[in-house]
N, CA and C atoms as an extended XYZ file, in Angstrom:
207
Properties=species:S:1:pos:R:3:atomname:S:1:resname:S:1:resid:I:1 pbc="F F F"
N         0.682       -1.386        0.070 N   MET     1
C         0.234       -0.005       -0.022 CA  MET     1
C         0.828        1.302       -0.086 C   MET     1
N         2.070        1.494        0.763 N   LEU     2
C         3.016        2.439        0.668 CA  LEU     2
C         3.640        2.587       -0.352 C   LEU     2
N         3.681        1.476       -1.190 N   GLN     3
C         4.736        1.715       -2.539 CA  GLN     3
C         3.788        2.847       -3.588 C   GLN     3
N         2.730        2.973       -3.282 N   GLY     4
C         1.641        4.040       -4.049 CA  GLY     4
C         2.734        5.716       -3.545 C   GLY     4
N         2.955        5.547       -2.555 N   VAL     5
C         3.549        7.093       -1.972 CA  VAL     5
C         4.971        7.148       -2.080 C   VAL     5
N         5.756        6.075       -1.879 N   TYR     6
C         7.058        5.648       -1.740 CA  TYR     6
C         7.678        5.374       -3.100 C   TYR     6
N         8.382        5.986       -3.607 N   VAL     7
C         9.215        5.330       -4.957 CA  VAL     7
C        10.721        5.068       -4.385 C   VAL     7
N        11.162        5.553       -3.635 N   CYS     8
C        12.738        5.198       -3.327 CA  CYS     8
C        12.636        3.603       -2.617 C   CYS     8
N        13.331        2.824       -2.793 N   PRO     9
C        13.370        1.562       -2.323 CA  PRO     9
C        13.968        1.670       -1.057 C   PRO     9
N        14.773        2.595       -0.755 N   LYS    10
C        15.363        2.866        0.745 CA  LYS    10
C        14.090        3.202        1.482 C   LYS    10
N        13.134        3.979        1.035 N   ALA    11
C        12.046        4.726        1.941 CA  ALA    11
C        10.882        3.329        2.014 C   ALA    11
N        10.697        2.567        1.163 N   ILE    12
C        10.029        1.307        1.145 CA  ILE    12
C        10.675        0.156        2.309 C   ILE    12
N        11.872        0.123        2.259 N   ALA    13
C        12.484       -0.620        3.322 CA  ALA    13
C        12.406       -0.251        4.732 C   ALA    13
N        12.474        1.270        4.757 N   ARG    14
C        12.628        1.728        5.735 CA  ARG    14
C        10.992        1.428        6.705 C   ARG    14
N         9.895        1.825        5.798 N   ALA    15
C         8.714        1.399        6.157 CA  ALA    15
C         8.548       -0.246        6.762 C   ALA    15
N         9.061       -1.047        5.784 N   ARG    16
C         8.739       -2.342        6.258 CA  ARG    16
C         9.391       -2.704        7.316 C   ARG    16
N        10.641       -2.037        8.036 N   ARG    17
C        11.365       -2.277        9.270 CA  ARG    17
C        10.360       -1.820       10.036 C   ARG    17
N         9.645       -1.143       10.045 N   SER    18
C         8.891       -0.453       11.245 CA  SER    18
C         8.437       -1.393       11.913 C   SER    18
N         8.206       -1.235       13.526 N   TRP    19
C         7.036       -2.136       14.380 CA  TRP    19
C         5.962       -1.655       14.293 C   TRP    19
N         5.721       -0.407       13.800 N   LEU    20
C         4.394        0.535       13.692 CA  LEU    20
C         3.736        0.407       12.426 C   LEU    20
N         4.690       -0.649       11.504 N   LEU    21
C         3.983       -0.482       10.184 CA  LEU    21
C         2.357       -0.905       10.154 C   LEU    21
N         1.917       -1.943       10.587 N   PRO    22
C         0.306       -2.370       10.515 CA  PRO    22
C        -0.574       -1.349       11.114 C   PRO    22
N        -0.130       -0.226       11.971 N   TYR    23
C        -0.380        0.961       12.553 CA  TYR    23
C        -0.472        1.678       11.106 C   TYR    23
N         0.293        2.050       10.950 N   VAL    24
C         1.047        3.253        9.761 CA  VAL    24
C        -0.108        2.819        8.543 C   VAL    24
N        -0.108        1.487        8.265 N   GLU    25
C        -0.707        1.197        7.090 CA  GLU    25
C        -2.516        1.409        7.107 C   GLU    25
N        -2.772        1.151        8.286 N   ARG    26
C        -4.185        1.363        8.556 CA  ARG    26
C        -4.923        2.700        8.378 C   ARG    26
N        -3.655        3.724        9.223 N   TYR    27
C        -3.983        5.478        9.209 CA  TYR    27
C        -3.694        5.651        7.610 C   TYR    27
N        -2.779        5.064        7.029 N   PHE    28
C        -2.564        5.373        5.335 CA  PHE    28
C        -3.906        5.079        4.660 C   PHE    28
N        -4.483        3.966        4.706 N   GLU    29
C        -5.568        3.606        4.340 CA  GLU    29
C        -6.965        4.673        4.438 C   GLU    29
N        -6.705        5.045        5.760 N   ASP    30
C        -7.950        5.952        6.434 CA  ASP    30
C        -7.933        7.224        5.587 C   ASP    30
N        -6.587        7.764        5.488 N   LEU    31
C        -6.136        9.129        5.050 CA  LEU    31
C        -6.520        8.735        3.419 C   LEU    31
N        -6.285        7.813        2.923 N   THR    32
C        -6.240        7.832        1.506 CA  THR    32
C        -7.882        7.683        1.234 C   THR    32
N        -8.616        7.010        1.967 N   ALA    33
C        -9.973        7.091        1.833 CA  ALA    33
C       -10.681        8.420        1.882 C   ALA    33
N        -9.977        9.182        2.419 N   LYS    34
C       -10.726       10.714        2.816 CA  LYS    34
C        -9.789       11.356        1.593 C   LYS    34
N        -9.150       11.188        0.519 N   ARG    35
C        -8.874       11.725       -0.340 CA  ARG    35
C        -7.497       12.614       -0.312 C   ARG    35
N        -6.734       12.227        0.910 N   PHE    36
C        -5.412       13.293        1.178 CA  PHE    36
C        -4.500       13.461        0.167 C   PHE    36
N        -3.856       14.117       -0.504 N   LYS    37
C        -2.983       14.404       -1.545 CA  LYS    37
C        -1.555       13.409       -1.206 C   LYS    37
N        -1.205       12.471       -2.261 N   LYS    38
C         0.237       12.099       -1.917 CA  LYS    38
C         1.158       12.728       -1.076 C   LYS    38
N         1.642       13.565       -1.030 N   ARG    39
C         2.288       14.787       -0.988 CA  ARG    39
C         2.006       14.771        0.979 C   ARG    39
N         0.795       14.966        1.367 N   SER    40
C         0.622       14.821        2.829 CA  SER    40
C         0.757       13.434        3.477 C   SER    40
N        -0.018       12.347        2.388 N   LEU    41
C        -0.058       10.923        3.003 CA  LEU    41
C         1.541       10.780        3.376 C   LEU    41
N         2.760       11.414        2.283 N   ARG    42
C         3.828       10.709        2.842 CA  ARG    42
C         4.503       11.606        4.022 C   ARG    42
N         4.301       12.797        4.044 N   LEU    43
C         4.777       13.499        5.233 CA  LEU    43
C         4.005       12.990        6.705 C   LEU    43
N         2.882       12.876        6.385 N   TYR    44
C         2.073       12.010        7.700 CA  TYR    44
C         3.022       10.563        8.083 C   TYR    44
N         2.799       10.031        6.970 N   THR    45
C         3.760        8.433        7.276 CA  THR    45
C         5.324        8.544        7.677 C   THR    45
N         5.934        9.547        7.273 N   ASN    46
C         7.359        9.904        7.946 CA  ASN    46
C         7.322       10.400        9.294 C   ASN    46
N         6.346       11.157        9.655 N   TYR    47
C         6.329       11.385       11.047 CA  TYR    47
C         6.111       10.193       12.057 C   TYR    47
N         4.775        9.363       11.605 N   LEU    48
C         4.971        8.203       12.230 CA  LEU    48
C         5.950        7.195       12.302 C   LEU    48
N         6.690        7.057       11.086 N   LEU    49
C         7.893        6.064       11.008 CA  LEU    49
C         9.020        6.770       12.241 C   LEU    49
N         9.322        7.791       12.091 N   SER    50
C        10.296        8.911       12.763 CA  SER    50
C         9.778        8.255       14.408 C   SER    50
N         8.233        8.641       14.478 N   PHE    51
C         7.958        8.541       15.810 CA  PHE    51
C         8.345        6.660       16.343 C   PHE    51
N         7.880        6.019       15.518 N   GLY    52
C         8.419        4.568       15.739 CA  GLY    52
C         9.582        4.512       15.844 C   GLY    52
N        10.644        4.786       15.618 N   GLU    53
C        12.372        4.841       15.527 CA  GLU    53
C        12.674        5.276       16.878 C   GLU    53
N        12.063        6.579       17.011 N   PHE    54
C        12.431        7.194       18.290 CA  PHE    54
C        11.858        6.595       19.204 C   PHE    54
N        10.809        5.470       19.252 N   LEU    55
C        10.299        4.977       20.630 CA  LEU    55
C        11.360        3.545       20.557 C   LEU    55
N        11.362        2.806       19.367 N   GLU    56
C        12.367        2.111       19.522 CA  GLU    56
C        13.678        1.929       19.743 C   GLU    56
N        14.201        3.149       20.030 N   ARG    57
C        15.336        3.919       20.662 CA  ARG    57
C        15.262        3.642       22.197 C   ARG    57
N        13.882        3.863       22.393 N   GLN    58
C        13.713        4.285       24.060 CA  GLN    58
C        13.513        2.764       24.651 C   GLN    58
N        13.207        1.996       23.676 N   GLY    59
C        13.356        0.327       24.223 CA  GLY    59
C        11.642        0.216       24.044 C   GLY    59
N        10.771        0.943       23.226 N   VAL    60
C         9.401        0.501       22.943 CA  VAL    60
C         9.261       -0.377       22.044 C   VAL    60
N         8.534       -1.164       21.893 N   GLN    61
C         8.304       -2.080       20.465 CA  GLN    61
C         7.005       -2.606       20.661 C   GLN    61
N         6.202       -2.092       21.775 N   ASP    62
C         4.825       -2.725       21.635 CA  ASP    62
C         3.889       -1.644       21.996 C   ASP    62
N         2.764       -1.249       21.156 N   VAL    63
C         1.558       -0.503       21.260 CA  VAL    63
C         1.291       -0.067       22.850 C   VAL    63
N         1.314       -1.629       23.106 N   SER    64
C         0.614       -1.789       24.755 CA  SER    64
C         1.495       -1.048       26.022 C   SER    64
N         2.726       -0.674       25.418 N   ARG    65
C         3.859       -0.311       26.376 CA  ARG    65
C         3.611        1.488       26.306 C   ARG    65
N         3.129        1.937       25.543 N   LEU    66
C         3.216        3.315       25.217 CA  LEU    66
C         2.515        4.325       26.453 C   LEU    66
N         1.642        3.759       27.036 N   PRO    67
C         0.935        4.620       28.315 CA  PRO    67
C         2.383        4.436       29.111 C   PRO    67
N         2.983        3.518       29.511 N   GLU    68
C         4.247        3.212       30.398 CA  GLU    68
C         4.993        4.497       30.078 C   GLU    68
N         5.335        4.611       28.750 N   TRP    69
C         6.446        5.483       28.634 CA  TRP    69
C         6.289        6.855       28.885 C   TRP    69
C-alpha cells in the first residue's frame, strides 16, 4: 500500500522495518479514503515512522507499552 507514495527502495525498506507498520498502514488507508494528497500522505507517514524509530530507541516496541513510557 505504501508503494503508492514511496518510490525510493530505501523508503519502502524503512517502512517495512518499522514495528508500527500495521498501524501506519491502517492510518494510511484511512487518509487515502479521505482523498488526502500523496504529499500529505508521505509527510504523515514519515512522522509516524520517525516516531516509531524514536520509540524503538527508547526500548518500546509494543503499542500496549506506550502508556508506560
